[in-house]
Steps between C-alpha positions, in 0.01 A plus 500: 500500500366242257821494294710468817281220631533318168879527511503368856274211407720409204814520718347282772387247242851484355684481834267295716259332262530149363769459238239346269256787547439652159232565246305174448533364145195540279483125439475435874221753544308356208509149646231535767242625250187281457578236241262386228525146357686650204751664735550175686559316172750763387679485836518119480637519146761754612602279793532203264724698266716605795539138615589386151757777458654408836511134402663592168767700683569208732536270201782716359811380684850590384639155576301192598671182611391184673658401830454126563474365854552126544365292781781433752651149492372414850146587395494304172282220644124453498357631828229227480687176419865602525581404141785681324348446155377854452444659161429861393140612527425751224721800437531586866346766721574847365524818708592838356730720711626841391861550604750774436829415334766773537561711191769356279733712291746337263817616339482407133830456319438531126757318288503598133624232264788609277574309178811540287558391144790274412615766256603704801323814385129463590355505853129470587365590847158420639282809563515648848189485720283814483545745786292788627809713564802463274778319685274472804526200730136489612226326303151628414336276759701657781431853372128419483517374858661826611236714329205299632642488853511879515196597291257223601627402846625847607835357610786750538800412290737481798284222651480324166881514472524323836257234386696441180820469702334230710403324178863488386498792256776759564316830494543850641223755532665730246515219244137412568400862454682512167320183385163649596558819303652313204183289485291818496711639217463183291123491558448873441347450151236274654409723795488802267272324253278385787437862602431592138238225474335627818501860375323395179215332690154655525470459879804557725522492879773696677634575846827595671686438826807659666839329477805642674814584301845516653644851519794672669482407872126433469230377266258692283153407386446345159188337357415171337205530261298211368291490181301191413230374269319183402510373144182388321618141552510554878877530554623766741789728398670677790765767446701722733688825468733659756540874548662734750184710533125466512422759234296423191810449286496123546134448399565728203808304395309172514148596389551834325328516161281195565123481529261281694416477870731545797387354833670686786436663835458874547870591472541801270829375354298301245325812370778548247377196303127554559463873432401654266528245216627175636367200679165497674551496875316226691473521879559238765216411738738316732674830580163665570395213726831519686449870578154438644641212705763733649222746594300236693650570848373860499204469261298175525278615215789420266381139527205592275739594221700182546182291480396673178846445348475136603183476291703600194741216569206264546394574142853415382486174696177413318672563165790273596264228616311520171824501298413820311784728615603740225210411269192687380298317766731641766438854369123444512527366854693808607249737342208320660651436844804722556355824359218519762756435776714785368195726509447411866868568578479837322196597705669390822810707417290809431315461829807432715746754355350811671487319836873440543800737514716476188810418707336219698570139391147454367509843338820407317348167391189678372715755314712226341196307377332815368804624310560155350133436418525515120799263501331270753184453292655430159511125560120481444536569127797269432506141621876482449563751779557356848340642812840578655871483434574243771681290243767769461535533878548123522773526235695724739486266801819317403674836470374598846634175644835555328507854638490354851771242426761677288400851614619700197650492151847631434429754226256589223637243254472229763136599554433482126658153482295382797182631336573314174562168674201550730283535188604168344478306826160649592361429153622141528327451835178666378479254210602179675852488356794374704724810498824304547432274202392797291800719580750216462370454146455859382828628649673309221228526237442877511854570380444330162123526460383731219392834642195504273373189683599604852137464614539121471726510807254676730392262781143436384607441140794285612260287702256464211771391259650256750170330580228547241668600176562254216843331513636708216410828679631413844813669628768233507725496807844652468802271536 
């Protein structure tokens, strides 16, 4: 009866519970903990950084113009003496107002100068403007807008076509679809190299999510996989791969033959790259915590496990507050603080396992944690390993939103193109790069850039060269 009661509780929670009812975030549960003066100082410093970042974002305005308001003629007299001899007082009272100006598309007519020699035999013509697609009539900025609208804003192409029509650009959905896939084809060397860079990293996070594929009179289930890593400089690289199945072929294609650590959940499809001589599998404590949360309605004792897992996250919060994440000090902190917590969790699992049926929600949570124990405890010995793979789940949120909006992809090639463009846009957003500016530039540049230096066009490298590199090393804009 316990399993049936758990299913009923889950169904009632989904149908009649609050829409916002879900597993509380770790950060929210950590907040009420007693704060030391050091914690308060760290929290104040974090709040200050957040305010400064918000202020910096507000300071970045695409177009800023002054709108001057003059005093009406009937009011241009002194309210005290009635004199009309008024003069300006300072620069005026300034008030900032954010307003939306409708998107503006322009039709550019390029006129190439043609010169002829008086001899009648020689003719010289000015070079034609560079184009993403040969003989195409749409510029790189518009193509970048199309890609970002779908991959970052989850806008279906048929809605985007309507918006472009309202902006004065003649566009059909079929043409827009062609432009989207042509952009993916042009950028394929970049998205491919991005996945190769991720595969060569020591620590990789991975996850997958379903994505429907159009089939005869119905749809079939495909999968979008994400693989990501963080460079030693702190940049995030996010790659995607589409497949028609959930088997281990995709992880093998991406990570086969590589070594290091792979942070994933308990799905066996990743075994092909972790067994017997491959990457070291690292477990995800967020998945364990989620299973105990789902067992709460029928087994209140699951709260004990959640509290112990929360203690592990509290240690990580201390490392972040001290600014030692990923260092030798972080490893020492884990061995001194996290290892004893893991011992308590192990004891609790051993005590609770015989008390609950294997098929009950708590029994399944206990079984999952026990089977994954070796993978779940590896983070203690390596400070580079995260406690969970939440970052990879977050990388799939845009795909989940797109799945609700445009429902499915047309075929396997369309899924592969979507995955490649998702990767570049997601990497831009993860590194603070404007994806429209980036794509508008590299759509032209990638076609003539040396393949041996293709890494220079990845979003984090592009940003570094545009902002911090010496003038001679910066990527010059294409004309």
